[in-house]
All heavy atoms as TSV, in Angstrom:
chain	resi	resn	atom	element	x	y	z
A	1	MET	N	N	12.234	0.304	18.811
A	1	MET	CA	C	11.834	-0.872	18.043
A	1	MET	C	C	10.908	-0.430	16.913
A	1	MET	O	O	9.941	0.283	17.137
A	1	MET	CB	C	11.114	-1.857	18.974
A	1	MET	CG	C	10.648	-3.094	18.259
A	1	MET	SD	S	10.141	-4.416	19.372
A	1	MET	CE	C	8.488	-3.891	19.791
A	2	ASN	N	N	11.204	-0.854	15.713
A	2	ASN	CA	C	10.398	-0.484	14.557
A	2	ASN	C	C	9.558	-1.689	14.141
A	2	ASN	O	O	9.955	-2.476	13.295
A	2	ASN	CB	C	11.309	-0.018	13.419
A	2	ASN	CG	C	10.532	0.594	12.281
A	2	ASN	OD1	O	9.362	0.910	12.423
A	2	ASN	ND2	N	11.171	0.744	11.149
A	3	ASP	N	N	8.393	-1.819	14.729
A	3	ASP	CA	C	7.522	-2.966	14.487
A	3	ASP	C	C	6.287	-2.512	13.722
A	3	ASP	O	O	5.506	-1.708	14.239
A	3	ASP	CB	C	7.134	-3.595	15.816
A	3	ASP	CG	C	6.361	-4.881	15.677
A	3	ASP	OD1	O	5.870	-5.174	14.563
A	3	ASP	OD2	O	6.247	-5.598	16.674
A	4	PRO	N	N	6.093	-2.994	12.476
A	4	PRO	CA	C	4.935	-2.571	11.675
A	4	PRO	C	C	3.588	-2.796	12.372
A	4	PRO	O	O	2.625	-2.104	12.073
A	4	PRO	CB	C	5.030	-3.434	10.421
A	4	PRO	CG	C	6.462	-3.807	10.325
A	4	PRO	CD	C	6.950	-3.912	11.744
A	5	ALA	N	N	3.522	-3.731	13.306
A	5	ALA	CA	C	2.260	-3.979	14.006
A	5	ALA	C	C	1.806	-2.763	14.809
A	5	ALA	O	O	0.608	-2.605	15.064
A	5	ALA	CB	C	2.400	-5.187	14.930
A	6	PHE	N	N	2.744	-1.898	15.189
A	6	PHE	CA	C	2.403	-0.745	16.015
A	6	PHE	C	C	2.471	0.576	15.256
A	6	PHE	O	O	2.377	1.642	15.846
A	6	PHE	CB	C	3.311	-0.714	17.253
A	6	PHE	CG	C	3.112	-1.928	18.109
A	6	PHE	CD1	C	3.986	-2.986	18.041
A	6	PHE	CD2	C	2.006	-2.019	18.935
A	6	PHE	CE1	C	3.793	-4.121	18.806
A	6	PHE	CE2	C	1.797	-3.149	19.707
A	6	PHE	CZ	C	2.693	-4.209	19.645
A	7	GLU	N	N	2.634	0.506	13.953
A	7	GLU	CA	C	2.628	1.700	13.112
A	7	GLU	C	C	1.197	2.056	12.717
A	7	GLU	O	O	0.302	1.227	12.793
A	7	GLU	CB	C	3.395	1.433	11.810
A	7	GLU	CG	C	4.851	1.162	11.973
A	7	GLU	CD	C	5.525	0.831	10.655
A	7	GLU	OE1	O	4.963	1.119	9.582
A	7	GLU	OE2	O	6.623	0.267	10.704
A	8	ARG	N	N	1.050	3.267	12.235
A	8	ARG	CA	C	-0.212	3.644	11.615
A	8	ARG	C	C	-0.396	2.794	10.363
A	8	ARG	O	O	0.562	2.515	9.644
A	8	ARG	CB	C	-0.181	5.111	11.229
A	8	ARG	CG	C	-1.450	5.544	10.537
A	8	ARG	CD	C	-1.456	7.004	10.252
A	8	ARG	NE	N	-2.698	7.296	9.547
A	8	ARG	CZ	C	-2.934	8.403	8.894
A	8	ARG	NH1	N	-2.039	9.355	8.871
A	8	ARG	NH2	N	-4.072	8.584	8.279
A	9	HIS	N	N	-1.632	2.364	10.121
A	9	HIS	CA	C	-1.957	1.584	8.920
A	9	HIS	C	C	-2.905	2.392	8.039
A	9	HIS	O	O	-3.746	3.129	8.540
A	9	HIS	CB	C	-2.623	0.258	9.303
A	9	HIS	CG	C	-1.653	-0.757	9.809
A	9	HIS	ND1	N	-0.879	-0.563	10.928
A	9	HIS	CD2	C	-1.318	-1.969	9.322
A	9	HIS	CE1	C	-0.117	-1.616	11.117
A	9	HIS	NE2	N	-0.356	-2.492	10.152
A	10	PHE	N	N	-2.751	2.241	6.729
A	10	PHE	CA	C	-3.539	2.981	5.750
A	10	PHE	C	C	-4.379	2.031	4.908
A	10	PHE	O	O	-3.949	0.931	4.579
A	10	PHE	CB	C	-2.621	3.759	4.797
A	10	PHE	CG	C	-1.818	4.827	5.464
A	10	PHE	CD1	C	-0.554	4.557	5.971
A	10	PHE	CD2	C	-2.313	6.113	5.587
A	10	PHE	CE1	C	0.199	5.532	6.583
A	10	PHE	CE2	C	-1.576	7.110	6.195
A	10	PHE	CZ	C	-0.318	6.819	6.701
A	11	SER	N	N	-5.532	2.503	4.507
A	11	SER	CA	C	-6.370	1.775	3.549
A	11	SER	C	C	-6.005	2.242	2.143
A	11	SER	O	O	-5.288	3.240	1.960
A	11	SER	CB	C	-7.850	2.076	3.811
A	11	SER	OG	O	-8.135	3.433	3.489
A	12	ILE	N	N	-6.524	1.551	1.150
A	12	ILE	CA	C	-6.312	1.960	-0.243
A	12	ILE	C	C	-6.869	3.368	-0.467
A	12	ILE	O	O	-6.221	4.200	-1.105
A	12	ILE	CB	C	-6.947	0.951	-1.218
A	12	ILE	CG1	C	-6.142	-0.341	-1.235
A	12	ILE	CG2	C	-7.037	1.542	-2.628
A	12	ILE	CD1	C	-6.719	-1.435	-2.108
A	13	ASP	N	N	-8.060	3.633	0.050
A	13	ASP	CA	C	-8.659	4.965	-0.133
A	13	ASP	C	C	-7.781	6.065	0.451
A	13	ASP	O	O	-7.601	7.120	-0.178
A	13	ASP	CB	C	-10.047	5.025	0.512
A	13	ASP	CG	C	-11.103	4.295	-0.286
A	13	ASP	OD1	O	-10.919	4.093	-1.498
A	13	ASP	OD2	O	-12.124	3.913	0.319
A	14	GLU	N	N	-7.238	5.841	1.643
A	14	GLU	CA	C	-6.379	6.853	2.264
A	14	GLU	C	C	-5.127	7.097	1.433
A	14	GLU	O	O	-4.740	8.256	1.211
A	14	GLU	CB	C	-5.986	6.415	3.678
A	14	GLU	CG	C	-7.132	6.449	4.661
A	14	GLU	CD	C	-6.764	5.830	5.988
A	14	GLU	OE1	O	-6.154	4.732	5.998
A	14	GLU	OE2	O	-7.092	6.450	7.018
A	15	LEU	N	N	-4.485	6.027	0.977
A	15	LEU	CA	C	-3.276	6.199	0.168
A	15	LEU	C	C	-3.583	6.853	-1.170
A	15	LEU	O	O	-2.809	7.694	-1.642
A	15	LEU	CB	C	-2.586	4.847	-0.033
A	15	LEU	CG	C	-2.004	4.223	1.233
A	15	LEU	CD1	C	-1.451	2.845	0.936
A	15	LEU	CD2	C	-0.941	5.120	1.860
A	16	ALA	N	N	-4.696	6.508	-1.775
A	16	ALA	CA	C	-5.077	7.124	-3.052
A	16	ALA	C	C	-5.234	8.640	-2.883
A	16	ALA	O	O	-4.766	9.410	-3.732
A	16	ALA	CB	C	-6.368	6.497	-3.573
A	17	ARG	N	N	-5.857	9.065	-1.794
A	17	ARG	CA	C	-6.013	10.505	-1.532
A	17	ARG	C	C	-4.655	11.164	-1.262
A	17	ARG	O	O	-4.355	12.224	-1.815
A	17	ARG	CB	C	-6.945	10.740	-0.348
A	17	ARG	CG	C	-8.415	10.656	-0.703
A	17	ARG	CD	C	-9.317	11.199	0.404
A	17	ARG	NE	N	-9.111	10.543	1.679
A	17	ARG	CZ	C	-9.671	9.393	2.057
A	17	ARG	NH1	N	-10.490	8.776	1.243
A	17	ARG	NH2	N	-9.434	8.876	3.240
A	18	LEU	N	N	-3.831	10.538	-0.415
A	18	LEU	CA	C	-2.529	11.115	-0.072
A	18	LEU	C	C	-1.602	11.223	-1.283
A	18	LEU	O	O	-0.855	12.195	-1.414
A	18	LEU	CB	C	-1.837	10.245	0.988
A	18	LEU	CG	C	-2.330	10.363	2.413
A	18	LEU	CD1	C	-1.713	9.264	3.277
A	18	LEU	CD2	C	-1.977	11.733	2.985
A	19	TRP	N	N	-1.627	10.215	-2.125
A	19	TRP	CA	C	-0.709	10.143	-3.253
A	19	TRP	C	C	-1.294	10.716	-4.546
A	19	TRP	O	O	-0.619	10.727	-5.573
A	19	TRP	CB	C	-0.284	8.695	-3.497
A	19	TRP	CG	C	0.495	8.091	-2.371
A	19	TRP	CD1	C	1.100	8.742	-1.339
A	19	TRP	CD2	C	0.760	6.701	-2.172
A	19	TRP	NE1	N	1.725	7.845	-0.509
A	19	TRP	CE2	C	1.535	6.586	-0.991
A	19	TRP	CE3	C	0.415	5.543	-2.862
A	19	TRP	CZ2	C	1.968	5.354	-0.506
A	19	TRP	CZ3	C	0.857	4.324	-2.377
A	19	TRP	CH2	C	1.625	4.236	-1.218
A	20	HIS	N	N	-2.539	11.145	-4.520
A	20	HIS	CA	C	-3.209	11.700	-5.703
A	20	HIS	C	C	-3.175	10.708	-6.868
A	20	HIS	O	O	-2.797	11.050	-7.997
A	20	HIS	CB	C	-2.592	13.039	-6.124
A	20	HIS	CG	C	-2.597	14.047	-5.027
A	20	HIS	ND1	N	-3.739	14.682	-4.621
A	20	HIS	CD2	C	-1.607	14.498	-4.218
A	20	HIS	CE1	C	-3.456	15.503	-3.623
A	20	HIS	NE2	N	-2.160	15.408	-3.357
A	21	ARG	N	N	-3.565	9.473	-6.540
A	21	ARG	CA	C	-3.639	8.395	-7.525
A	21	ARG	C	C	-5.017	7.750	-7.421
A	21	ARG	O	O	-5.715	7.917	-6.438
A	21	ARG	CB	C	-2.575	7.307	-7.265
A	21	ARG	CG	C	-1.147	7.763	-7.311
A	21	ARG	CD	C	-0.738	8.087	-8.742
A	21	ARG	NE	N	0.682	8.316	-8.902
A	21	ARG	CZ	C	1.243	9.510	-8.884
A	21	ARG	NH1	N	0.529	10.579	-8.690
A	21	ARG	NH2	N	2.552	9.631	-9.071
A	22	SER	N	N	-5.391	6.984	-8.415
A	22	SER	CA	C	-6.673	6.285	-8.367
A	22	SER	C	C	-6.579	5.103	-7.410
A	22	SER	O	O	-5.486	4.594	-7.137
A	22	SER	CB	C	-7.066	5.782	-9.763
A	22	SER	OG	O	-6.233	4.693	-10.138
A	23	ARG	N	N	-7.731	4.664	-6.926
A	23	ARG	CA	C	-7.780	3.475	-6.059
A	23	ARG	C	C	-7.168	2.270	-6.778
A	23	ARG	O	O	-6.442	1.481	-6.187
A	23	ARG	CB	C	-9.222	3.141	-5.683
A	23	ARG	CG	C	-9.856	4.079	-4.711
A	23	ARG	CD	C	-11.248	3.591	-4.292
A	23	ARG	NE	N	-11.097	2.594	-3.225
A	23	ARG	CZ	C	-11.188	1.269	-3.377
A	23	ARG	NH1	N	-11.474	0.761	-4.555
A	23	ARG	NH2	N	-11.028	0.454	-2.361
A	24	GLU	N	N	-7.457	2.126	-8.066
A	24	GLU	CA	C	-6.963	0.979	-8.823
A	24	GLU	C	C	-5.436	1.020	-8.953
A	24	GLU	O	O	-4.776	-0.018	-8.835
A	24	GLU	CB	C	-7.617	0.899	-10.197
A	24	GLU	CG	C	-7.188	-0.300	-11.018
A	24	GLU	CD	C	-7.446	-1.660	-10.361
A	24	GLU	OE1	O	-8.308	-1.756	-9.462
A	24	GLU	OE2	O	-6.774	-2.635	-10.742
A	25	THR	N	N	-4.881	2.189	-9.173
A	25	THR	CA	C	-3.427	2.311	-9.247
A	25	THR	C	C	-2.799	1.890	-7.929
A	25	THR	O	O	-1.856	1.092	-7.899
A	25	THR	CB	C	-3.011	3.748	-9.606
A	25	THR	OG1	O	-3.476	4.039	-10.923
A	25	THR	CG2	C	-1.503	3.941	-9.531
A	26	VAL	N	N	-3.318	2.408	-6.833
A	26	VAL	CA	C	-2.784	2.058	-5.513
A	26	VAL	C	C	-2.955	0.571	-5.250
A	26	VAL	O	O	-2.035	-0.087	-4.764
A	26	VAL	CB	C	-3.444	2.902	-4.401
A	26	VAL	CG1	C	-3.024	2.416	-3.025
A	26	VAL	CG2	C	-3.097	4.374	-4.587
A	27	ARG	N	N	-4.096	0.003	-5.600
A	27	ARG	CA	C	-4.329	-1.428	-5.390
A	27	ARG	C	C	-3.282	-2.251	-6.147
A	27	ARG	O	O	-2.717	-3.204	-5.612
A	27	ARG	CB	C	-5.738	-1.833	-5.825
A	27	ARG	CG	C	-6.096	-3.254	-5.399
A	27	ARG	CD	C	-7.425	-3.682	-5.987
A	27	ARG	NE	N	-7.334	-3.908	-7.418
A	27	ARG	CZ	C	-6.760	-4.998	-7.981
A	27	ARG	NH1	N	-6.240	-5.938	-7.243
A	27	ARG	NH2	N	-6.717	-5.122	-9.288
A	28	GLN	N	N	-3.002	-1.858	-7.387
A	28	GLN	CA	C	-1.998	-2.571	-8.180
A	28	GLN	C	C	-0.610	-2.461	-7.532
A	28	GLN	O	O	0.154	-3.424	-7.536
A	28	GLN	CB	C	-1.959	-2.035	-9.612
A	28	GLN	CG	C	-3.158	-2.407	-10.440
A	28	GLN	CD	C	-3.240	-3.902	-10.679
A	28	GLN	OE1	O	-2.237	-4.570	-10.897
A	28	GLN	NE2	N	-4.446	-4.433	-10.627
A	29	TRP	N	N	-0.292	-1.290	-7.008
A	29	TRP	CA	C	1.012	-1.086	-6.385
A	29	TRP	C	C	1.183	-1.930	-5.131
A	29	TRP	O	O	2.268	-2.424	-4.876
A	29	TRP	CB	C	1.207	0.379	-6.015
A	29	TRP	CG	C	1.462	1.315	-7.161
A	29	TRP	CD1	C	1.497	1.019	-8.495
A	29	TRP	CD2	C	1.700	2.710	-7.074
A	29	TRP	NE1	N	1.747	2.149	-9.229
A	29	TRP	CE2	C	1.881	3.205	-8.384
A	29	TRP	CE3	C	1.777	3.605	-6.011
A	29	TRP	CZ2	C	2.140	4.543	-8.652
A	29	TRP	CZ3	C	2.035	4.936	-6.274
A	29	TRP	CH2	C	2.217	5.404	-7.585
A	30	ILE	N	N	0.121	-2.090	-4.331
A	30	ILE	CA	C	0.264	-2.731	-3.018
A	30	ILE	C	C	-0.083	-4.203	-2.985
A	30	ILE	O	O	0.327	-4.910	-2.071
A	30	ILE	CB	C	-0.553	-2.008	-1.932
A	30	ILE	CG1	C	-2.045	-2.249	-2.114
A	30	ILE	CG2	C	-0.223	-0.536	-1.872
A	30	ILE	CD1	C	-2.892	-1.813	-0.950
A	31	LYS	N	N	-0.818	-4.713	-3.962
A	31	LYS	CA	C	-1.433	-6.037	-3.840
A	31	LYS	C	C	-0.478	-7.190	-3.580
A	31	LYS	O	O	-0.832	-8.129	-2.895
A	31	LYS	CB	C	-2.331	-6.341	-5.034
A	31	LYS	CG	C	-1.603	-6.550	-6.337
A	31	LYS	CD	C	-2.570	-6.806	-7.462
A	31	LYS	CE	C	-1.820	-6.987	-8.746
A	31	LYS	NZ	N	-1.943	-8.298	-9.292
A	32	ASP	N	N	0.734	-7.136	-4.077
A	32	ASP	CA	C	1.676	-8.241	-3.883
A	32	ASP	C	C	2.897	-7.844	-3.050
A	32	ASP	O	O	3.895	-8.559	-3.045
A	32	ASP	CB	C	2.142	-8.777	-5.244
A	32	ASP	CG	C	0.993	-9.395	-6.036
A	32	ASP	OD1	O	0.148	-10.076	-5.429
A	32	ASP	OD2	O	0.946	-9.178	-7.265
A	33	GLU	N	N	2.807	-6.718	-2.371
A	33	GLU	CA	C	3.944	-6.227	-1.605
A	33	GLU	C	C	4.078	-6.935	-0.259
A	33	GLU	O	O	3.087	-7.113	0.452
A	33	GLU	CB	C	3.797	-4.725	-1.334
A	33	GLU	CG	C	4.143	-3.862	-2.492
A	33	GLU	CD	C	5.615	-3.861	-2.837
A	33	GLU	OE1	O	6.471	-3.934	-1.930
A	33	GLU	OE2	O	5.930	-3.785	-4.030
A	34	PRO	N	N	5.303	-7.325	0.110
A	34	PRO	CA	C	5.521	-7.891	1.442
A	34	PRO	C	C	5.158	-6.871	2.521
A	34	PRO	O	O	5.446	-5.680	2.376
A	34	PRO	CB	C	7.023	-8.167	1.469
A	34	PRO	CG	C	7.472	-8.136	0.051
A	34	PRO	CD	C	6.514	-7.261	-0.695
A	35	GLY	N	N	4.516	-7.330	3.567
A	35	GLY	CA	C	4.154	-6.463	4.689
A	35	GLY	C	C	2.755	-5.904	4.620
A	35	GLY	O	O	2.252	-5.372	5.607
A	36	VAL	N	N	2.088	-5.992	3.465
A	36	VAL	CA	C	0.712	-5.517	3.334
A	36	VAL	C	C	-0.211	-6.595	3.892
A	36	VAL	O	O	-0.103	-7.768	3.537
A	36	VAL	CB	C	0.353	-5.213	1.860
A	36	VAL	CG1	C	-1.123	-4.879	1.717
A	36	VAL	CG2	C	1.210	-4.072	1.340
A	37	LEU	N	N	-1.092	-6.204	4.778
A	37	LEU	CA	C	-2.030	-7.144	5.380
A	37	LEU	C	C	-3.289	-7.213	4.526
A	37	LEU	O	O	-3.799	-6.185	4.074
A	37	LEU	CB	C	-2.393	-6.696	6.792
A	37	LEU	CG	C	-1.210	-6.455	7.730
A	37	LEU	CD1	C	-1.684	-5.879	9.045
A	37	LEU	CD2	C	-0.430	-7.726	7.929
A	38	VAL	N	N	-3.785	-8.424	4.311
A	38	VAL	CA	C	-4.983	-8.631	3.497
A	38	VAL	C	C	-5.979	-9.443	4.311
A	38	VAL	O	O	-5.643	-10.498	4.829
A	38	VAL	CB	C	-4.665	-9.391	2.189
A	38	VAL	CG1	C	-5.915	-9.524	1.337
A	38	VAL	CG2	C	-3.557	-8.710	1.418
A	39	GLN	N	N	-7.184	-8.912	4.409
A	39	GLN	CA	C	-8.265	-9.640	5.072
A	39	GLN	C	C	-9.332	-9.933	4.027
A	39	GLN	O	O	-9.816	-9.027	3.361
A	39	GLN	CB	C	-8.848	-8.815	6.209
A	39	GLN	CG	C	-9.921	-9.554	6.968
A	39	GLN	CD	C	-10.411	-8.761	8.169
A	39	GLN	OE1	O	-10.001	-7.628	8.394
A	39	GLN	NE2	N	-11.282	-9.355	8.940
A	40	ARG	N	N	-9.662	-11.197	3.889
A	40	ARG	CA	C	-10.682	-11.621	2.921
A	40	ARG	C	C	-12.045	-11.635	3.592
A	40	ARG	O	O	-12.226	-12.234	4.634
A	40	ARG	CB	C	-10.381	-13.009	2.370
A	40	ARG	CG	C	-9.076	-13.105	1.630
A	40	ARG	CD	C	-9.196	-12.579	0.236
A	40	ARG	NE	N	-7.880	-12.578	-0.406
A	40	ARG	CZ	C	-7.616	-11.948	-1.499
A	40	ARG	NH1	N	-8.536	-11.268	-2.119
A	40	ARG	NH2	N	-6.403	-11.976	-2.022
A	41	GLY	N	N	-13.001	-10.992	2.948
A	41	GLY	CA	C	-14.360	-10.965	3.455
A	41	GLY	C	C	-15.246	-11.916	2.671
A	41	GLY	O	O	-14.764	-12.726	1.878
A	42	PRO	N	N	-16.537	-11.799	2.886
A	42	PRO	CA	C	-17.486	-12.641	2.151
A	42	PRO	C	C	-17.310	-12.458	0.646
A	42	PRO	O	O	-17.102	-11.352	0.159
A	42	PRO	CB	C	-18.847	-12.115	2.609
A	42	PRO	CG	C	-18.591	-11.394	3.879
A	42	PRO	CD	C	-17.190	-10.887	3.803
A	43	GLY	N	N	-17.365	-13.561	-0.069
A	43	GLY	CA	C	-17.209	-13.503	-1.517
A	43	GLY	C	C	-15.763	-13.305	-1.957
A	43	GLY	O	O	-15.493	-13.069	-3.120
A	44	GLY	N	N	-14.827	-13.362	-1.026
A	44	GLY	CA	C	-13.416	-13.231	-1.376
A	44	GLY	C	C	-12.929	-11.809	-1.542
A	44	GLY	O	O	-11.796	-11.580	-1.939
A	45	LYS	N	N	-13.782	-10.806	-1.241
A	45	LYS	CA	C	-13.366	-9.410	-1.371
A	45	LYS	C	C	-12.251	-9.113	-0.370
A	45	LYS	O	O	-12.337	-9.485	0.796
A	45	LYS	CB	C	-14.550	-8.478	-1.138
A	45	LYS	CG	C	-14.211	-7.030	-1.361
A	45	LYS	CD	C	-15.417	-6.149	-1.327
A	45	LYS	CE	C	-14.973	-4.723	-1.567
A	45	LYS	NZ	N	-16.057	-3.816	-1.738
A	46	ALA	N	N	-11.197	-8.445	-0.843
A	46	ALA	CA	C	-10.034	-8.173	-0.010
A	46	ALA	C	C	-10.076	-6.761	0.561
A	46	ALA	O	O	-10.434	-5.811	-0.125
A	46	ALA	CB	C	-8.758	-8.349	-0.822
A	47	ALA	N	N	-9.695	-6.652	1.834
A	47	ALA	CA	C	-9.486	-5.359	2.480
A	47	ALA	C	C	-8.001	-5.288	2.830
A	47	ALA	O	O	-7.473	-6.186	3.495
A	47	ALA	CB	C	-10.344	-5.238	3.725
A	48	TYR	N	N	-7.332	-4.258	2.355
A	48	TYR	CA	C	-5.901	-4.120	2.549
A	48	TYR	C	C	-5.598	-3.130	3.669
A	48	TYR	O	O	-6.266	-2.110	3.799
A	48	TYR	CB	C	-5.234	-3.615	1.274
A	48	TYR	CG	C	-5.315	-4.578	0.126
A	48	TYR	CD1	C	-6.367	-4.526	-0.789
A	48	TYR	CD2	C	-4.342	-5.548	-0.052
A	48	TYR	CE1	C	-6.446	-5.416	-1.843
A	48	TYR	CE2	C	-4.404	-6.448	-1.110
A	48	TYR	CZ	C	-5.459	-6.368	-2.000
A	48	TYR	OH	O	-5.526	-7.252	-3.043
A	49	SER	N	N	-4.566	-3.439	4.447
A	49	SER	CA	C	-4.073	-2.564	5.499
A	49	SER	C	C	-2.565	-2.448	5.309
A	49	SER	O	O	-1.849	-3.448	5.333
A	49	SER	CB	C	-4.411	-3.159	6.869
A	49	SER	OG	O	-3.972	-2.303	7.896
A	50	VAL	N	N	-2.096	-1.212	5.109
A	50	VAL	CA	C	-0.697	-0.993	4.750
A	50	VAL	C	C	0.009	-0.225	5.870
A	50	VAL	O	O	-0.309	0.934	6.119
A	50	VAL	CB	C	-0.588	-0.199	3.429
A	50	VAL	CG1	C	0.861	-0.064	2.996
A	50	VAL	CG2	C	-1.434	-0.845	2.333
A	51	PRO	N	N	0.969	-0.878	6.554
A	51	PRO	CA	C	1.743	-0.165	7.568
A	51	PRO	C	C	2.488	1.020	6.953
A	51	PRO	O	O	2.888	0.984	5.782
A	51	PRO	CB	C	2.740	-1.215	8.077
A	51	PRO	CG	C	2.142	-2.530	7.714
A	51	PRO	CD	C	1.373	-2.282	6.443
A	52	GLU	N	N	2.695	2.054	7.751
A	52	GLU	CA	C	3.326	3.273	7.245
A	52	GLU	C	C	4.692	3.006	6.611
A	52	GLU	O	O	5.004	3.555	5.547
A	52	GLU	CB	C	3.471	4.305	8.365
A	52	GLU	CG	C	4.019	5.623	7.874
A	52	GLU	CD	C	3.995	6.708	8.926
A	52	GLU	OE1	O	3.519	6.481	10.049
A	52	GLU	OE2	O	4.475	7.814	8.606
A	53	SER	N	N	5.524	2.159	7.217
A	53	SER	CA	C	6.848	1.900	6.651
A	53	SER	C	C	6.746	1.228	5.279
A	53	SER	O	O	7.536	1.518	4.370
A	53	SER	CB	C	7.688	1.031	7.593
A	53	SER	OG	O	7.065	-0.224	7.815
A	54	VAL	N	N	5.766	0.370	5.106
A	54	VAL	CA	C	5.552	-0.295	3.819
A	54	VAL	C	C	5.028	0.719	2.805
A	54	VAL	O	O	5.462	0.740	1.649
A	54	VAL	CB	C	4.587	-1.494	3.976
A	54	VAL	CG1	C	4.272	-2.125	2.632
A	54	VAL	CG2	C	5.179	-2.529	4.937
A	55	ALA	N	N	4.111	1.588	3.236
A	55	ALA	CA	C	3.579	2.627	2.350
A	55	ALA	C	C	4.700	3.542	1.856
A	55	ALA	O	O	4.756	3.885	0.673
A	55	ALA	CB	C	2.504	3.439	3.065
A	56	ARG	N	N	5.608	3.898	2.744
A	56	ARG	CA	C	6.737	4.759	2.350
A	56	ARG	C	C	7.615	4.066	1.304
A	56	ARG	O	O	8.041	4.678	0.328
A	56	ARG	CB	C	7.571	5.144	3.570
A	56	ARG	CG	C	6.896	6.127	4.483
A	56	ARG	CD	C	7.771	6.434	5.698
A	56	ARG	NE	N	7.105	7.326	6.610
A	56	ARG	CZ	C	7.082	8.651	6.480
A	56	ARG	NH1	N	7.701	9.222	5.477
A	56	ARG	NH2	N	6.433	9.398	7.357
A	57	ARG	N	N	7.882	2.787	1.518
A	57	ARG	CA	C	8.709	2.020	0.580
A	57	ARG	C	C	8.038	1.931	-0.800
A	57	ARG	O	O	8.673	2.153	-1.835
A	57	ARG	CB	C	8.948	0.613	1.142
A	57	ARG	CG	C	9.844	-0.228	0.259
A	57	ARG	CD	C	9.989	-1.645	0.774
A	57	ARG	NE	N	8.774	-2.395	0.469
A	57	ARG	CZ	C	8.128	-3.177	1.331
A	57	ARG	NH1	N	8.553	-3.315	2.558
A	57	ARG	NH2	N	7.045	-3.814	0.964
A	58	ILE	N	N	6.733	1.646	-0.806
A	58	ILE	CA	C	5.983	1.526	-2.064
A	58	ILE	C	C	5.959	2.863	-2.797
A	58	ILE	O	O	6.204	2.934	-3.998
A	58	ILE	CB	C	4.553	1.017	-1.795
A	58	ILE	CG1	C	4.596	-0.424	-1.286
A	58	ILE	CG2	C	3.690	1.131	-3.045
A	58	ILE	CD1	C	3.266	-0.900	-0.699
A	59	HIS	N	N	5.662	3.928	-2.060
A	59	HIS	CA	C	5.597	5.254	-2.672
A	59	HIS	C	C	6.943	5.639	-3.275
A	59	HIS	O	O	7.011	6.126	-4.409
A	59	HIS	CB	C	5.155	6.294	-1.638
A	59	HIS	CG	C	4.936	7.643	-2.223
A	59	HIS	ND1	N	5.894	8.630	-2.162
A	59	HIS	CD2	C	3.883	8.165	-2.898
A	59	HIS	CE1	C	5.434	9.712	-2.765
A	59	HIS	NE2	N	4.224	9.458	-3.232
A	60	ALA	N	N	8.022	5.401	-2.541
A	60	ALA	CA	C	9.358	5.733	-3.055
A	60	ALA	C	C	9.667	4.938	-4.320
A	60	ALA	O	O	10.219	5.477	-5.280
A	60	ALA	CB	C	10.408	5.467	-1.983
A	61	ALA	N	N	9.290	3.683	-4.344
A	61	ALA	CA	C	9.568	2.837	-5.510
A	61	ALA	C	C	8.811	3.301	-6.751
A	61	ALA	O	O	9.303	3.155	-7.870
A	61	ALA	CB	C	9.201	1.390	-5.208
A	62	HIS	N	N	7.641	3.882	-6.556
A	62	HIS	CA	C	6.812	4.262	-7.703
A	62	HIS	C	C	6.907	5.739	-8.068
A	62	HIS	O	O	6.318	6.160	-9.067
A	62	HIS	CB	C	5.354	3.879	-7.447
A	62	HIS	CG	C	5.149	2.397	-7.505
A	62	HIS	ND1	N	4.992	1.718	-8.690
A	62	HIS	CD2	C	5.111	1.464	-6.532
A	62	HIS	CE1	C	4.851	0.432	-8.445
A	62	HIS	NE2	N	4.932	0.247	-7.142
A	63	THR	N	N	7.638	6.515	-7.291
A	63	THR	CA	C	7.741	7.942	-7.605
A	63	THR	C	C	9.177	8.393	-7.806
A	63	THR	O	O	9.417	9.548	-8.096
A	63	THR	CB	C	7.091	8.803	-6.501
A	63	THR	OG1	O	7.732	8.525	-5.253
A	63	THR	CG2	C	5.606	8.535	-6.405
A	64	ASN	N	N	10.142	7.481	-7.685
A	64	ASN	CA	C	11.542	7.804	-7.876
A	64	ASN	C	C	11.806	8.036	-9.362
A	64	ASN	O	O	11.636	7.132	-10.166
A	64	ASN	CB	C	12.406	6.662	-7.343
A	64	ASN	CG	C	13.877	6.958	-7.441
A	64	ASN	OD1	O	14.311	7.858	-8.166
A	64	ASN	ND2	N	14.672	6.194	-6.722
A	65	PRO	N	N	12.258	9.216	-9.753
A	65	PRO	CA	C	12.479	9.494	-11.173
A	65	PRO	C	C	13.599	8.652	-11.790
A	65	PRO	O	O	13.659	8.494	-13.000
A	65	PRO	CB	C	12.841	10.980	-11.209
A	65	PRO	CG	C	13.236	11.338	-9.832
A	65	PRO	CD	C	12.559	10.358	-8.911
A	66	LEU	N	N	14.464	8.059	-10.972
A	66	LEU	CA	C	15.546	7.236	-11.492
A	66	LEU	C	C	15.152	5.771	-11.601
A	66	LEU	O	O	15.929	4.953	-12.101
A	66	LEU	CB	C	16.778	7.361	-10.584
A	66	LEU	CG	C	17.324	8.777	-10.420
A	66	LEU	CD1	C	18.477	8.783	-9.439
A	66	LEU	CD2	C	17.743	9.356	-11.752
A	67	ARG	N	N	13.942	5.454	-11.175
A	67	ARG	CA	C	13.459	4.079	-11.208
A	67	ARG	C	C	13.270	3.624	-12.648
A	67	ARG	O	O	12.795	4.372	-13.498
A	67	ARG	CB	C	12.123	4.024	-10.457
A	67	ARG	CG	C	11.513	2.674	-10.360
A	67	ARG	CD	C	10.209	2.794	-9.548
A	67	ARG	NE	N	9.330	1.742	-9.966
A	67	ARG	CZ	C	8.392	1.842	-10.902
A	67	ARG	NH1	N	8.172	2.983	-11.494
A	67	ARG	NH2	N	7.651	0.838	-11.226
A	68	LYS	N	N	13.605	2.374	-12.929
A	68	LYS	CA	C	13.396	1.818	-14.264
A	68	LYS	C	C	11.913	1.566	-14.483
A	68	LYS	O	O	11.231	1.088	-13.576
A	68	LYS	CB	C	14.162	0.511	-14.406
A	68	LYS	CG	C	15.656	0.667	-14.369
A	68	LYS	CD	C	16.330	-0.672	-14.508
A	68	LYS	CE	C	17.829	-0.517	-14.369
A	68	LYS	NZ	N	18.515	-1.800	-14.404
A	69	PRO	N	N	11.377	1.849	-15.671
A	69	PRO	CA	C	9.963	1.575	-15.948
A	69	PRO	C	C	9.670	0.079	-15.852
A	69	PRO	O	O	10.519	-0.742	-16.180
A	69	PRO	CB	C	9.748	2.060	-17.370
A	69	PRO	CG	C	10.992	2.772	-17.765
A	69	PRO	CD	C	12.065	2.435	-16.791
A	70	VAL	N	N	8.464	-0.233	-15.414
A	70	VAL	CA	C	8.054	-1.624	-15.277
A	70	VAL	C	C	7.535	-2.146	-16.598
A	70	VAL	O	O	6.865	-1.502	-17.321
A	70	VAL	CB	C	6.953	-1.780	-14.207
A	70	VAL	CG1	C	6.748	-3.264	-13.916
A	70	VAL	CG2	C	7.297	-1.049	-12.957
């Protein structure tokens, strides 16, 4: 069973380090993606949690050389 609830989850900081991108770039890539969990804290600050399968999909979409520019 492939259930994102039981996958490893990544923060923006972890993905930025793994992908060698800035935190802001990663935030822009993940902010509206289906499957990304968002927890709102005091003042509306968001904490993102990205399941591994979603992270793989996002990374592939943004690093595929055949992908059309946005």
